[in-house]
C-alpha positions as CSV (number, residue, x, y, z in Angstrom):
1,M,-84.2,4.6,295.3
2,N,-81.8,7.0,297.0
3,R,-79.0,5.2,298.7
4,H,-77.8,7.9,301.0
5,P,-77.2,6.5,304.5
6,L,-79.5,9.1,306.2
7,T,-82.3,8.1,303.8
8,V,-81.8,4.4,304.5
9,A,-81.6,5.0,308.3
10,G,-84.8,7.0,308.0
11,V,-86.6,4.2,306.1
12,W,-85.6,1.7,308.8
13,L,-86.6,4.0,311.6
14,V,-90.0,4.6,310.1
15,T,-90.6,1.0,309.4
16,L,-89.5,-0.3,312.8
17,S,-91.3,2.4,314.8
18,A,-94.5,1.9,312.7
19,C,-94.4,-1.9,313.2
20,A,-93.7,-1.5,317.0
21,F,-96.5,1.2,317.3
22,L,-99.1,-0.9,315.5
23,F,-98.2,-4.0,317.5
24,V,-98.5,-2.2,320.8
25,F,-101.6,-0.4,319.6
26,F,-103.4,-3.7,319.0
27,L,-102.2,-5.0,322.4
28,D,-103.6,-1.8,323.9
29,V,-106.9,-2.3,322.1
30,L,-107.0,-5.9,323.5
31,G,-106.2,-4.6,327.0
32,V,-103.1,-6.7,327.4
33,H,-100.8,-4.2,329.2
34,H,-101.7,-2.5,332.5
35,N,-98.6,-0.4,333.2
36,P,-99.3,3.3,332.8
37,Y,-95.7,4.1,331.6
38,V,-96.0,1.6,328.7
39,G,-98.7,3.8,327.1
40,L,-96.6,6.9,327.6
41,V,-93.6,5.4,325.9
42,F,-95.5,3.9,323.0
43,F,-98.1,6.6,322.3
44,V,-95.9,9.6,322.9
45,V,-92.2,8.7,322.5
46,L,-92.4,6.1,319.7
47,P,-94.3,8.4,317.3
48,M,-91.6,11.0,317.7
49,F,-89.1,8.4,316.3
50,F,-91.6,7.8,313.5
51,V,-91.7,11.4,312.6
52,L,-87.9,11.8,313.0
53,G,-87.5,8.9,310.4
54,L,-89.9,10.7,308.1
55,L,-87.8,13.8,308.3
56,M,-84.6,11.9,307.7
57,I,-85.7,10.5,304.4
58,P,-86.0,13.8,302.5
59,A,-82.9,15.1,304.3
60,G,-80.9,12.2,302.9
61,V,-82.3,12.9,299.4
62,I,-81.3,16.5,299.7
63,L,-77.8,15.7,300.9
64,D,-77.4,13.1,298.1
65,R,-78.5,15.7,295.5
66,R,-76.0,18.2,296.8
67,R,-73.2,15.6,296.7
68,R,-74.0,14.7,293.1
69,A,-74.3,18.3,292.1
70,K,-70.7,19.0,293.0
71,G,-69.4,16.6,290.4
72,L,-72.2,16.8,287.8
73,A,-73.8,19.4,285.5
74,A,-76.6,21.6,286.7
75,W,-79.6,19.7,288.0
76,V,-82.8,19.7,285.8
77,W,-86.3,18.8,286.9
78,P,-87.1,15.1,286.1
79,K,-89.7,14.5,283.4
80,I,-92.5,12.5,284.9
81,D,-94.8,10.9,282.5
82,L,-97.8,9.2,284.3
83,N,-98.6,7.3,281.1
84,Q,-95.6,5.1,281.8
85,S,-96.3,2.2,284.2
86,R,-93.1,2.9,286.1
87,F,-94.3,6.3,287.1
88,Q,-97.8,5.2,287.8
89,R,-96.5,2.5,290.1
90,G,-94.3,4.9,291.9
91,A,-97.1,7.5,292.3
92,M,-99.4,4.8,293.6
93,I,-96.8,3.6,296.2
94,V,-96.1,7.1,297.4
95,G,-99.8,7.9,297.7
96,V,-100.7,4.8,299.6
97,L,-97.7,5.1,301.9
98,T,-98.4,8.7,302.6
99,L,-102.0,7.8,303.6
100,L,-100.7,5.1,305.8
101,N,-98.2,7.5,307.4
102,V,-101.0,10.0,308.1
103,L,-103.1,7.3,309.6
104,I,-100.3,6.1,311.9
105,V,-99.4,9.6,313.1
106,S,-103.1,10.4,313.6
107,L,-103.6,7.3,315.7
108,A,-100.6,8.0,317.7
109,A,-101.6,11.6,318.4
110,Y,-105.2,10.5,319.3
111,R,-104.1,7.7,321.5
112,G,-101.4,9.8,323.2
113,F,-103.9,12.5,324.1
114,E,-106.5,10.0,325.1
115,Y,-104.0,8.1,327.3
116,M,-102.8,11.3,329.0
117,E,-106.4,12.2,329.9
118,S,-107.2,8.7,331.3
119,T,-107.5,7.7,334.9
120,Q,-104.9,5.1,334.3
121,F,-102.3,7.8,333.5
122,C,-103.3,10.5,336.0
123,G,-104.2,8.3,338.9
124,P,-101.3,6.0,339.5
125,S,-98.4,7.6,337.7
126,W,-98.6,11.4,338.1
127,C,-100.9,11.9,341.0
128,A,-99.2,9.3,343.2
129,T,-96.4,11.8,343.7
130,N,-98.9,14.6,344.4
131,S,-101.3,13.2,346.9
132,G,-103.5,16.3,347.1
133,S,-104.0,16.2,343.3
134,I,-105.5,12.7,343.3
135,T,-108.1,13.8,345.8
136,V,-109.0,16.8,343.8
137,W,-109.1,14.8,340.6
138,H,-111.5,12.2,342.1
139,T,-113.8,14.9,343.5
140,W,-113.8,17.1,340.4
141,P,-116.8,16.5,338.1
142,Q,-115.6,14.6,335.1
143,N,-117.2,15.0,331.7
């Protein structure tokens, strides 16, 4: 594993934001929280930290490779032999984690969009400052 500080920070950021997102997602499914701003923070802002962490991981790998290249010979492509159990295990871990990352980002995007279109978000939080908008919203035919 790459030990560049940016990669390690990215791994921590992805792990913590994913755990926090999944925890709040299940609380939301159970209907535990009722504050409209909680949904905004956890379904819009928190996934941005998740994606930022995902971007930090390869950035750290690239920076580490550049650092090593300054003192070492020219870099050659690694030889990956999927007949070796070490590479099979690594490919399986990367594949499963990639699917999990896609699932988390998809859930966050869907829930963020769904939340911003809900009466809970529009009614109390945004439309409270625009009193005419709440009247129009309530009289507008909803699909």
